[in-house]
KEGUFI-633495 format. One record per atom (N, C-alpha, C, O): residue in three letters; x, y, z. Coordinates in steps of 0.02 Angstrom, whole numbers, plus 50000, padded with zeros to 5 digits. Example, Ala and Ser with C-alpha at 12.3 -4.5 7.8 and 13.67 -1.06 7.14 Angstrom:
2
ALA506604971650390 ALA506154977550390 ALA506604983550390 ALA507124983450423 SER506424988850354 SER506844994750357 SER506455000250394 SER506705005750402 
***
This chain:
340
UNK505355096151261 UNK504635097851259 UNK504255093351308 UNK504335087251308 UNK503855096451349 UNK503415092551393 UNK502845089651352 UNK502445093351323 UNK502815083051350 UNK502325079751309 UNK501635080151341 UNK501545078251399 UNK501145082551303 UNK500455082951325 UNK500075077151294 UNK500085076151234 UNK499745073351335 UNK499385067551311 UNK498635068851317 UNK498355068051371 UNK498305071051262 UNK497595072351265 UNK497195065951263 UNK497465060551252 UNK496555066551272 UNK496115060851265 UNK496145058251194 UNK496095062051146 UNK496215051751187 UNK496295048551121 UNK495665049851079 UNK495105048451101 UNK495775052351018 UNK495225053750973 UNK495215048550917 UNK495745046750891 UNK494635046250899 UNK494565041750843 UNK494495045850779 UNK494245051450781 UNK494725043150722 UNK494625046650659 UNK493905048650649 UNK493445044850666 UNK493795054550620 UNK493125057250615 UNK492845057350545 UNK492865052350509 UNK492595063150524 UNK492215063750462 UNK492635062050401 UNK492415058350358 UNK493245064750398 UNK493675063450340 UNK493795056050329 UNK493755053550273 UNK493935052450384 UNK494065045350377 UNK493435041550356 UNK493485036750318 UNK492855043550382 UNK492235040250362 UNK492095041350288 UNK491855036950253 UNK492245047350264 UNK492155048650193 UNK492625044350151 UNK492435041450101 UNK493255043950174 UNK493745039850138 UNK493545032450136 UNK493585029250084 UNK493325029850192 UNK493115022850194 UNK492495021850151 UNK492415016550119 UNK492055026850149 UNK491465026350105 UNK491665026150032 UNK491385022449992 UNK492165030250013 UNK492415030249944 UNK492705023449926 UNK492585020849872 UNK493105020649972 UNK493405014049959 UNK492865008649953 UNK492925004149912 UNK492345009049995 UNK491795004149991 UNK491435004749924 UNK491274999749893 UNK491295010949903 UNK490975011949838 UNK491415009449781 UNK491155006649732 UNK492055010349787 UNK492515007949736 UNK492475000349729 UNK492424997749673 UNK492484996749786 UNK492444989449783 UNK491774987249755 UNK491744982449716 UNK491234990649775 UNK490574988949749 UNK490544990149673 UNK490254986149636 UNK490844995649650 UNK490834997149579 UNK491234992049539 UNK491024989949485 UNK491814989949566 UNK492224984949531 UNK491854978249529 UNK491874974749479 UNK491534976449585 UNK491144970249585 UNK490574970449536 UNK490454965549500 UNK490214976049534 UNK489664976649487 UNK489914976549415 UNK489594973649371 UNK490474979849404 UNK490764979949336 UNK490924972949312 UNK490764971149255 UNK491234968949355 UNK491404962049336 UNK490784957949324 UNK490744954249275 UNK490284958549368 UNK489654954849361 UNK489284956949297 UNK489034952749260 UNK489264963449284 UNK488904965849225 UNK489244963649160 UNK488904962249111 UNK489904963149161 UNK490264960949101 UNK490064953749083 UNK489904952349025 UNK490074949249132 UNK489964942249118 UNK489224940349121 UNK489004936049082 UNK488834943349165 UNK488134941349172 UNK487674945049124 UNK487204942249097 UNK487814951449113 UNK487374955549072 UNK487654957149003 UNK487304959848960 UNK488284955348992 UNK488584956648927 UNK488744963948914 UNK488754966148856 UNK488864967848967 UNK489044974948959 UNK489804975348946 UNK490204975348992 UNK489994975848882 UNK490694975448863 UNK490974982148839 UNK491474982248803 UNK490664987548859 UNK490894994048835 UNK491514996548873 UNK491905000348846 UNK491594994248936 UNK492164996148976 UNK492514989748999 UNK492184985249027 UNK493164989348988 UNK493534983249004 UNK493904983549069 UNK493664986449118 UNK494494980649071 UNK494874979549133 UNK495224985849156 UNK495554989249116 UNK495164987349221 UNK495574992549253 UNK496194989049281 UNK496134984649324 UNK496774991049258 UNK497374987349280 UNK498004991449266 UNK498024995349219 UNK498514990349308 UNK499174993149295 UNK499484990049232 UNK499954992749204 UNK499214984449211 UNK499454981249150 UNK499324985549089 UNK499574984049035 UNK498924990749097 UNK498804995249042 UNK499434998549016 UNK499445001348961 UNK499974998349057 UNK500625000849033 UNK500824997448968 UNK501075000648922 UNK500714990848966 UNK500874987148905 UNK500454989548846 UNK500714990048790 UNK499824991148858 UNK499394993748804 UNK499655000348778 UNK499665001548718 UNK499865004648824 UNK500135011148804 UNK500755010248760 UNK500835013748710 UNK501175005548778 UNK501805004548742 UNK501695002148671 UNK502105003548627 UNK501154998548658 UNK501024995948590 UNK500484999948554 UNK500264997948500 UNK500275005548583 UNK499825010048548 UNK499095008248549 UNK498725010248504 UNK498875004448600 UNK498175002648605 UNK497845006648662 UNK498125007148716 UNK497275009448648 UNK496915013348698 UNK496325009348723 UNK495805008848690 UNK496395006348782 UNK495845002748814 UNK495765005548885 UNK496105010348903 UNK495315002748923 UNK495175005448989 UNK495805005249034 UNK495935009849071 UNK496174999749029 UNK496784999249070 UNK497285004649053 UNK497605007449097 UNK497355006248988 UNK497825011448967 UNK497595018248993 UNK498005022149018 UNK496945019648987 UNK496685026049012 UNK496785026549088 UNK496955031749114 UNK496665020949122 UNK496755020749195 UNK497475022649213 UNK497575026749259 UNK497965019849179 UNK498665021349195 UNK498835028649181 UNK499185031749220 UNK498575031249125 UNK498715038249108 UNK498405043049159 UNK498715047949180 UNK497775041649178 UNK497445045849228 UNK497805045549295 UNK497875050549330 UNK498045039549313 UNK498405038649376 UNK499045042849376 UNK499195046149426 UNK499405042849321 UNK500025046849317 UNK499865054249324 UNK500225057849359 UNK499335056449292 UNK499135063549299 UNK498975065249372 UNK499165070549397 UNK498625060649406 UNK498455061949476 UNK499085062149520 UNK499115066049567 UNK499585058049504 UNK500205058149541 UNK500565064849534 UNK500895067149580 UNK500505067849475 UNK500825074249462 UNK500515079949502 UNK500855084649522 UNK499855079349515 UNK499505084949546 UNK499315083849619 UNK499265088749657 UNK499205077649641 UNK499005076449711 UNK499425071049744 UNK499265068949800 UNK499965068749712 UNK500385063749743 UNK500045057049751 UNK499655055049708 UNK500195053649805 UNK499945046849815 UNK499235046649845 UNK499085042449886 UNK498825051149824 UNK498135051349846 UNK497775044849826 UNK497335042449862 UNK497955042049769 UNK497655035749745 UNK497735030249797 UNK497265026449810 UNK498335029749827 UNK498475024349874 UNK498015024649935 UNK497795019449959 UNK497865030549958 UNK497465031250018 UNK496715031050007 UNK496335029350052 UNK496505032749945 UNK495785033749933 UNK495485029349879 UNK494875028449878 UNK495885026549833 UNK495605023349774 UNK495905016549757 UNK495735013749705 UNK496325013849798 UNK496645007349783 UNK496225001649812 UNK496055001749871 UNK496074996649771 UNK495654991149796 UNK496024986949848 UNK495704984549895 UNK496674986049840 UNK497044982349891 UNK497094986349956 UNK497114983450010 UNK497114992949950 UNK497074997050010 UNK496404996150045 UNK496374995950106 UNK495864995650005 UNK495204994550033 UNK495164987850070 UNK494874987450124 UNK495454982650041 UNK495444976050073 UNK495844976150138 UNK495664972750186 UNK496384980050140 UNK496764980550202 UNK496384984350256 UNK496424982750315 UNK496004989350235 UNK495584992950283 UNK495054988150311 UNK494904988350371 UNK494764983950268 UNK494274979050291 UNK494604974150340 UNK494304972250391 UNK495214972150324 UNK495574967550368 UNK495654970650438 UNK495544967250488 UNK495864976950440 UNK495964980350505 UNK495304980850543 UNK495294980150604 UNK494754982050507 UNK494104982550540 UNK493914975850571 UNK493644975550627 UNK494034970350535 UNK493884963650561 UNK494314962250623 UNK494064959750673 UNK494944963750618 UNK495394962550675 UNK495194966650736 UNK495214964250792 UNK494994972950725 UNK494764977050782 UNK494144974150813 UNK494064974250874 UNK493704971450771 UNK493074968550796 UNK493204962750843 UNK492844961750892 UNK493724958750828 UNK493864952950870 UNK494384954550924 UNK494604950050960 UNK494574960850929 UNK495034962950982 UNK495764961750968 UNK496174961651014 UNK495934960650905 UNK496634959450886 UNK496914965650853 UNK496664967850802 UNK497444968450882 UNK497764974450855 UNK498504973050842 UNK498914974150886 UNK498664970550783 UNK499364968950769 UNK499814975150770 UNK499614980550749 UNK500404974250795 UNK500884979750800 UNK501184981250731 UNK501364976650694 UNK501244987650714 UNK501544989550651 UNK502294988550656 UNK502634991450698 UNK502554984250611 UNK503254982350612 UNK503594984550547 UNK503344983050493 UNK504144988150554 UNK504544989950495 UNK505064984550482 UNK505294981150528 UNK505254983950419 UNK505764979050401 UNK506154981450340 UNK505864984550295 UNK506794980050339 UNK507194981650280 UNK506984977450220 UNK507184978950164 UNK506594972250232 UNK506354968050177 UNK505914971950129 UNK505744969350076 UNK505724978050148 UNK505324982050101 UNK505694983550036 UNK505384985149986 UNK506344982850038 UNK506734984049976 UNK506594978649924 UNK506804979349866 UNK506244973349944 UNK506064968149896 UNK505614970949842 UNK505544968049788 UNK505304976649855 UNK504874979749805 UNK505254981549742 UNK504964981949688 UNK505904982649749 UNK506324984049690 UNK506324978049642 UNK506324978949581 UNK506324972049670 UNK506354966049628 UNK505664963949602 UNK505614960049555 UNK505134966449633 UNK504474964549611 UNK504304967149541 UNK503864964549508 UNK504664972449520 UNK504544975049453 UNK504704969749400 UNK504354969149350 UNK505234965949412 UNK505464961149362 UNK504964955449352 UNK504734954449296 UNK504794951649405 UNK504314946149394 UNK503604948449379 UNK503204944549355 UNK503444954949393 UNK502774957249376 UNK502754959849305 UNK502344957549265 UNK503184964649288 UNK503114968149225 UNK503364964149165 UNK503074964549111 UNK503904960249173 UNK504154956649115 UNK503654951649088 UNK503534951649027 UNK503354947249130 UNK502834942849103 UNK502234946549075 UNK501954944549024 UNK502044952049108 UNK501474955849084 UNK501624958749016 UNK501204958348970 UNK502204961749008 UNK502384964648944 UNK502444959248890 UNK502254960348833 UNK502694953448910 UNK502774948048860 UNK502104945148839 UNK501974944348779 UNK501674943748887 UNK501034940548872 UNK500534945548844 UNK500244944448791 UNK500434951048881 UNK499924955948862 UNK500124959548798 UNK499744959748750 UNK500724962548799 UNK500944966348740 UNK501034961748680 UNK500904963748623 UNK501264955548692 UNK501334950948636 UNK500674949348603 UNK500624948848542 UNK500154948748645 UNK499484947448617 UNK499214953548581 UNK498904953048528 UNK499324959448611 UNK499054965548581 UNK499434967648519 UNK499154970648473 UNK500084966048517 UNK500494968148460 UNK500274964948395 UNK500414967548341 UNK499914959348400 UNK499674956148339 UNK499074959648310 UNK498844958048255 UNK498804964648346 UNK498224968348322 UNK498434975448303 UNK498894978148334 UNK498114978448255 UNK498274985448237 UNK498074990048294 UNK497634988248334 UNK498374996048299 UNK498185000848351 UNK497435002348349 UNK497145002748295 UNK497145003248406 UNK496415004248409 UNK496235008648468 UNK496635009748513 UNK495605010948468 UNK495305014348526 UNK494685010348543 UNK494175010948510 UNK494735006248595 UNK494185001948614 UNK494225000848690 UNK494624996648713 UNK493825004448728 UNK493865004048801 UNK493664997248827 UNK493874995348882 UNK493274993548789 UNK493054986948812 UNK493444981248782 UNK493194975648779 UNK494054982448759 UNK494424977348723 UNK494664971648767 UNK494754966048743 UNK494784972948832 UNK495074967948877 UNK494564966248931 UNK494324970648966 UNK494414959848939 UNK493914957848989 UNK494194958949060 UNK494804958849069 UNK493754960149110 UNK493994961849177 UNK494384956349212 UNK494864957749248 UNK494194950049201 UNK494494944549239 UNK494984940849195 UNK494824935549167 UNK495584943449188 UNK496094940449145 UNK496544935849185 UNK496434934749245 UNK497044933049152 UNK497454927849183 UNK497904930049239 UNK498234925849270 UNK497944936649253 UNK498374938749308 UNK498024938549375 UNK498304940749425 UNK497414935849377 UNK497054934649440 UNK496774927549439 UNK496644924849385 UNK496664924549498 UNK496354917849500 UNK495684917949463 UNK495304922749469 UNK495544912649427 UNK494954912449384 UNK494324909949420 UNK493804909249389 UNK494374908749484 UNK493794906649522 UNK493674911449580 UNK494134914849602 UNK493064911749604 UNK492904916149660 UNK493284914149722 UNK493554918349757 UNK493294907549737 UNK493654905149796 UNK494404906549790 UNK494724908349839 UNK494664905749730 UNK495374907249719 UNK495524914549731 UNK496044916149761 UNK495094918949709 UNK495194926149719 UNK495144927949793 UNK495534931949818 UNK494664924849828 UNK494584926149900 UNK495214923949937 UNK495474927549980 UNK495464918049919 UNK496084915549951 UNK496664920149937 UNK497074921449981 UNK496694922749876 UNK497234927249857 UNK497234933449900 UNK497744935249929 UNK496664936749905 UNK496624943049941 UNK496674942050016 UNK496944946350052 UNK496414936450041 UNK496484934950113 UNK497224934150131 UNK497444936350184 UNK497604930850087 UNK498314929750099 UNK498694936250103 UNK499074937350150 UNK498584940550054 UNK498994946650051 UNK498734952150098 UNK499064957250106 UNK498154951150129 UNK497914956150176 UNK497914953550247 UNK498264956250290 UNK497524948350261 UNK497474945850329 UNK498144943050354 UNK498334944350411 UNK498484939250311 UNK499114936250333 UNK499654941350346 UNK499964941250399 UNK499764945850298 UNK500294950850307 UNK500124955750364 UNK500564957550403 UNK499494957750368 UNK499304962450421 UNK499394959450490 UNK499614962850536 UNK499244953050497 UNK499314949850563 UNK500044949850586 UNK500174950450646 UNK500504949150539 UNK501214948450558 UNK501604954950556 UNK502084955750592 UNK501394959650512 UNK501774965850504 UNK501384972250519 UNK501664977650518 UNK500734971550533 UNK500354977450551 UNK500014980850492 UNK499984978150437 UNK499754986750504 UNK499344990450456 UNK499714991650391 UNK500314992950389 UNK499324991250336 UNK499574992650269 UNK500234989050254 UNK500684991750223 UNK500284982850278 UNK500904979050268 UNK501044977850194 UNK501614978050173 UNK500524976450155 UNK500624975350084 UNK500914981550051 UNK501384981050011 UNK500654987350067 UNK500894993650038 UNK501614994950058 UNK502014997150017 UNK501784993550121 UNK502444995250146 UNK502984990350125 UNK503574992250121 UNK502794984050112 UNK503304978850103 UNK503314975650034 UNK503834973250012 UNK502754975450000 UNK502704971449938 UNK502564975549876 UNK502874974349824 UNK502124980349880 UNK501874983749820 UNK502434987549783 UNK502704992349811 UNK502604985549723 UNK503144989049686 UNK502914995649658 UNK503325000049645 UNK502264996549648 UNK502015002849621 UNK502155008549670 UNK502225014349649 UNK502205006949734 UNK502355012149784 UNK503015015549768 UNK503085021649776 UNK503515011549746 UNK504155014549729 UNK504095019149669 UNK504405024449667 UNK503705017049620 UNK503595021249561 UNK503235027649581 UNK503405033049557 UNK502735027049624 UNK502365032949646 UNK502805037749684 UNK502705043849681 UNK503295035149721 UNK503735039449761 UNK504155044049718 UNK504385049249742 UNK504255042249655 UNK504655046549611 UNK504325053349601 UNK504665058349588 UNK503665053649608 UNK503295059849598 UNK503275064249661 UNK503065069949658 UNK503505061449717 UNK503465065149780 UNK503945070949784 UNK503905075049830 UNK504395071549737 UNK504865077149737 UNK504585083249700 UNK504895088549700 UNK503995082449670 UNK503695088049634 UNK503525093549685 UNK503175092149733 UNK503765099749675 UNK503695104849727 UNK502985107249740 UNK502835109449796 UNK502545106849690 UNK501875109649700 UNK501365104749730 UNK500785106449737 UNK501575098749746 UNK501105093849773 UNK500805096249839 UNK501175098849881 UNK500155095349849 UNK499875096749916 UNK500115091549966 UNK500185085649950 UNK500245093850027 UNK500505089350079 UNK500145090750145 UNK499765095550151 UNK500265086450193 UNK500025087650261 UNK500465093150290 UNK501055092150300 UNK500165098950305 UNK500545104550330 UNK500285106950397 UNK499705105850415 UNK500725110150433 UNK500545112950498 UNK500195119650489 UNK500445123950454 UNK499615120450521 UNK499255126750519 UNK499145129750588 UNK498895135350595 UNK499335125950640 UNK499275128350709 UNK499855125550749 UNK500265121850722 UNK499905127350811 UNK500465125150852 UNK500395117850873 UNK499885115850900 UNK500925113950859 UNK500935106850879 UNK501065106450954 UNK501505109750981 UNK500675102250988 UNK500745101451060 UNK501145095251078 UNK501235093751137 UNK501395091651027 UNK501825085851041 UNK501475080051074 UNK501765076751117 UNK500855078651055 UNK500465073351087 UNK500595066451057 UNK500425061451089 UNK500875066150997 UNK501065059850965 UNK500455055950938 UNK500545050250917 UNK499865058850939 UNK499275055350915 UNK499335053950839 UNK499135048650816 UNK499605058650802 UNK499665057750729 UNK500115051850713 UNK499985048150666 UNK500655050950752 UNK501095045250741 UNK500735038650754 UNK500835033750719 UNK500325038650806 UNK499985032550827 UNK499495030050774 UNK499405024050766 UNK499175034650738 UNK498645032650691 UNK498895031950619 UNK498525029450577 UNK499505034150604 UNK499735033850535 UNK499805026550512 UNK500175022750543 UNK499445024550460 UNK499465017550438 UNK500135015550406 UNK500275009550399 UNK500535020450386 UNK501175018950354 UNK501755019550402 UNK502335018650381 UNK501625020950465 UNK502155021250514 UNK502625027150506 UNK503215026750522 UNK502365032750480 UNK502775038750469 UNK502835042550535 UNK502365042750574 UNK503415045550546 UNK503515049750604 UNK503225056650589 UNK503595061450576 UNK502565057150591 UNK502215063350571 UNK502415069150616 UNK502585074550592 UNK502385068050682 UNK502545073450729 UNK503235076250717 UNK503335082250718 UNK503725071850707 UNK504415074050697 UNK504475078450634 UNK504825083550635 UNK504145076450580 UNK504195080350518 UNK503825087050525 UNK504045092050498 UNK503265087050560 UNK502895093250570 UNK503305098150611 UNK503355104050594 UNK503595095750666 UNK503995100150708 UNK504635102450674 UNK504855108150683 UNK504925098050633 UNK505575099550603 UNK505525103250537 UNK505945107450521 UNK504985101750497 UNK504925104550430 UNK504285108650419 UNK504245112450371 UNK503805107850463 UNK503165111250454 UNK502705107650406 UNK502155110050393 UNK502905101850381 UNK502495097850335 UNK502765090750332 UNK503335089450353 UNK502355086150306 UNK502565079150298 UNK502835078250228 UNK502475079150179 UNK503465076450223 UNK503795075550159 UNK503975068250145 UNK504235066650092 UNK503845063850193 UNK504015056750185 UNK503665054050123 UNK503055054650118 UNK504035051050075 UNK503715048450014 UNK503245042650025 UNK502885040749979 UNK503235039950086 UNK502755034550100 UNK502065037150117 UNK501595033250124 UNK501975043750123 UNK501325046550141 UNK500825045250086 UNK500945046950028 UNK500255042150103 UNK499745040350054 UNK499145045150055 UNK498625043650027 UNK499215050850088 UNK498695055950089 UNK498025053250116 UNK497495055250092 UNK498045048750163 UNK497415046150191 UNK497075051350236 UNK496475050950247 UNK497465056150261 UNK497225061750302 UNK496965059650370 UNK496605063450402 UNK497135053650393 UNK496925051450459 UNK497245055850513 UNK496935057450563 UNK497875057850501 UNK498205062150550 UNK497865068950555 UNK497805071850609 UNK497635071550498 UNK497265077850497 UNK496615077150537 UNK496415081650573 UNK496305071350531 UNK495665070050562 UNK495705069550638 UNK495245071450673 UNK496265066850664 UNK496305065450735 UNK496675070750775 UNK496675070450836 UNK496995075450742 UNK497385080450779 UNK496935084050830 UNK496445087150811 UNK497105083550894 UNK496655086450946 UNK496615094050945 UNK496135096850971 UNK497105097350915 UNK497085104650912 UNK496975107150841 UNK497045113150827 UNK496825102550795 UNK496695104150725 UNK497265108450695 UNK497145113550664 UNK497875106050707 UNK498465109750685 UNK498725107250617 UNK499235109650594 UNK498375102450586 UNK498605099750522 UNK498085100850468 UNK497485100950481 UNK498325101750407 UNK497885102750351 UNK498225100250287 UNK498825100750280 UNK497815097550242 UNK498075095150177 UNK498025100950128 UNK497485102850106 UNK498605103650110 UNK498605109450065 UNK499275110150030 UNK499765106950049 UNK499285114349979 UNK499905115749943 UNK500175122549966 UNK499875125950007 UNK500735124449938 UNK501035130749956 UNK501605130050006 UNK501755124450028 UNK501915135550022 UNK502475135450069 UNK502245134050140 UNK501755137150163 UNK502585129450175 UNK502375128050244 UNK502565133650291 UNK502965138050275 UNK502265133450351 UNK502435138350402 UNK503145137150427 UNK503435131850414 UNK503405141950463 UNK504065141150492 UNK504035135650545 UNK503615135650589 UNK504495130850539 UNK504485125050584 UNK504605127150656 UNK504985131750670 UNK504265123650702 UNK504345125150774 UNK505035123250799 UNK505335126850839 UNK505295117450776 UNK505945115050800 UNK506365112950740 UNK506465106950729 UNK506625117750702 UNK507005115950642 UNK507645112150656 UNK507915108850611 UNK507905112550717 UNK508525108950735 UNK508395101950762 UNK508855098450781 UNK507765099950762 UNK507595093250788 UNK507895087850743 UNK507855088450682 UNK508185082750773 UNK508475077350734 UNK507925073250700 UNK507405072050731 UNK508035071150638 UNK507525067150603 UNK507455060250634 UNK507935057550661 UNK506855057550628 UNK506715050850653 UNK506685046150593 UNK506325047450545 UNK507055040750595 UNK507075035950540 UNK506705029550558 UNK506665027650616 UNK506425026350506 UNK506095019950517 UNK506615014650532 UNK507075013450492 UNK506555011550590 UNK507035006350609 UNK506704999550605 UNK506144998550626 UNK507074994950577 UNK506814988150570 UNK506754984750639 UNK507164985950683 UNK506244980650645 UNK506154976950707 UNK506584970650710 UNK506604967250761 UNK506944969250655 UNK507334963050650 UNK508074964650639 UNK508244970050615 UNK508514960050658 UNK509214960850638 UNK509294960250562 UNK508844957950528 UNK509864962350538 UNK509974962650465 UNK509884955750434 UNK509584955150380 UNK510144950550465 UNK510124943950434 UNK509404941450427 UNK509244937950379 UNK508974943250474 UNK508264941350469 UNK507944944950410 UNK507554941950373 UNK508084951450403 UNK507814955150347 UNK508044952350280 UNK507664952050232 UNK508664950250277 UNK508924947250216 UNK508554940750200 UNK508384939450142 UNK508444936750251 UNK508074930450241 UNK507364931850218 UNK507114928650172 UNK507034936750249 UNK506344938550229 UNK506324940850157 UNK505894938750119 UNK506784945250138 UNK506794947750070 UNK506934942150020 UNK506644941849966 UNK507394937650038 UNK507554932049993 UNK506954927549983 UNK506814925449927 UNK506604925950038 UNK506014921650032 UNK505474925149990 UNK505114921749952 UNK505404931649997 UNK504904935249958 UNK505064935049883 UNK504624934049842 UNK505704935949866 UNK505904935649796 UNK505804928549768 UNK505554927749713 UNK506014923549807 UNK505934916649784 UNK505194915049773 UNK505004912149722 UNK504774917049821 UNK504054915749814 UNK503764919349754 UNK503364916449717 UNK503964925549743 UNK503704929349687 UNK503904926449619 UNK503494925849574 UNK504544924649613 UNK504784921749550 UNK504484914849539 UNK504304913049483 UNK504444910849592 UNK504194904049586 UNK503484903849559 UNK503324899849515 UNK503054908049587 UNK502354907849566 UNK502254911249498 UNK501744910149465 UNK502734915449478 UNK502664918749413 UNK502824914149355 UNK502624915449299 UNK503184908749368 UNK503364904149314 UNK502744901149281 UNK502694901449219 UNK502254898349319 UNK501654895949285 UNK501134901349273 UNK500684900549231 UNK501174906949311 UNK500664912149305 UNK501004918849289 UNK501584918949268 UNK500644924249297 UNK500924930749283 UNK500564936049325 UNK500124934449365 UNK500754942349314 UNK500384947849343 UNK500364947849419 UNK500874947049452 UNK499764948749446 UNK499674949749518 UNK499864943549559 UNK499944944049620 UNK499934937749527 UNK500134931749564 UNK500814932749597 UNK500954929649649 UNK501244937049569 UNK501894938149598 UNK501824940949669 UNK502244939449712 UNK501304944949681 UNK501204947749748 UNK500994942249796 UNK501164942549855 UNK500624937449771 UNK500424931749813 UNK501034927849835 UNK501114926249894 UNK501484926249788 UNK502084922549805 UNK502534926349852 UNK502804923449899 UNK502624932849840 UNK503044936849884 UNK502734937149954 UNK503104936850004 UNK502074937749958 UNK501744937950023 UNK501844931350060 UNK501964931350120 UNK501784925750024 UNK501904919250056 UNK502614918850085 UNK502714916350140 UNK503104921450047 UNK503794921250071 UNK503874925250135 UNK504194922950183 UNK503584931350137 UNK503634935550197 UNK503264932450255 UNK503514932550312 UNK502674929650242 UNK502274926550295 UNK502644920550324 UNK502674919750385 UNK502924916250281 UNK503284910350305 UNK503894912450346 UNK504024909550399 UNK504264917350322 UNK504854919550358 UNK504684922750425 UNK505004921250475 UNK504184927150426 UNK503994930550488 UNK503704925550538 UNK503824926150598 UNK503304920750514 UNK503024915650559 UNK503584911450590 UNK503554909750649 UNK504084909650549 UNK504644905750575 UNK505034909750628 UNK505214906950680 UNK505144916150616 UNK505494920350665 UNK505094920750729 UNK505384920350784 UNK504434921650723 UNK504004922050783 UNK504024915550823 UNK504054915650885 UNK504014909950788 UNK504034903450823 UNK504694902450858 UNK504714900150915 UNK505244904250825 UNK505904903550856 UNK505954908050918 UNK506204905950970 UNK505704914150912 UNK505724918750969 UNK505304916251027 UNK505504916551085 UNK504704913551010 UNK504274910951063 UNK504594904851097 UNK504554904151158 UNK504914900551057 UNK505224894551085 UNK505824896451129 UNK505934893351182 UNK506204901451107 UNK506804903251145 UNK506624906551211 UNK507004906051259 UNK506044909851215 UNK505844913051278 UNK505514908251326 UNK505504909451386 UNK505234902851299 UNK504884898051343 UNK505324892051362 UNK505164888551410 UNK505874890951326 UNK506284885151341 UNK506654886251408 UNK506904891751421 UNK506684881051450 UNK507024881851516 UNK507774882851508 UNK508084880051463 UNK508054886951550 UNK508764888051549 UNK509104883851603 UNK508844882851657 UNK509694881351586 UNK510054877251633 UNK510394881551687 UNK510724886451672 UNK510304879451749 UNK510624883051803 UNK511364881051806 UNK511534875151796 UNK511794885851820 UNK512504884151825 UNK512644879251882 UNK512334879651935 UNK513094874651869 UNK513254869451920 UNK513614872651979 UNK513794869252027 
***
């Protein structure tokens, strides 16, 4: 195929709407926390994945309702939550905006260390189930949306501590691994969400016009998906990493993509070989990165619980990637000896 390179288009209306939704989400969460402690509005409690523990012991609070609604959304719209309603996704979008403002565009790097997400379930969920469910199990079953305060022990208890936490897992990871690094490498919920991607009726990014092979969709995908390859080969994006952000739909120069359900069109190149995500590192480096992430996650979970595991895992990845970058920089700048 002769590749046509059109004028680069920036994301348009859809992306602005999505960013507006994420901004409103962060404002609502901030107001909710302030209203709970400053105004005494205790009718709605904590929004958290920890609500799984509440469900298991028969308590209906805001966190439990949040988890149940999230599962329902996964059944009908897939990982739409990740692209439009996740607060950590919003912080990563803010990080990218700051980096663009200062002229820094980190390269999106894939790594086999993403498999560390399998191990994040253990240091995250076991302490949560032990602490949260253990506390709730001492109470009879209830329906009380405001039963759990917003700022519990799974987050730093100070404003500066929370800022440091989110700066670490967004600015640090993004600088070294590129866009949506936390989602691609650390977040264990992503693996759980991917289980729903096999549901046949889920709406997906589908081809509605002829693809011109410009590669713009690949360039803007925050998850590093080979969008063009899947569209040409399958007529739709089936990669379970797709977070339904719709940026590719927004930037397509010929408007050949649409988010919809139903049978896709006949693929343009069904015999095209699939494109796989390749790690930027050798295997041993990925093993080191994954090991450091697990050590960091388990280490910080010993005195704390919950979301702190993501902080420790992020520290491990950041330390490992920074060390690799330093070694690479030193090896390229060190003088070589001329043969005698």
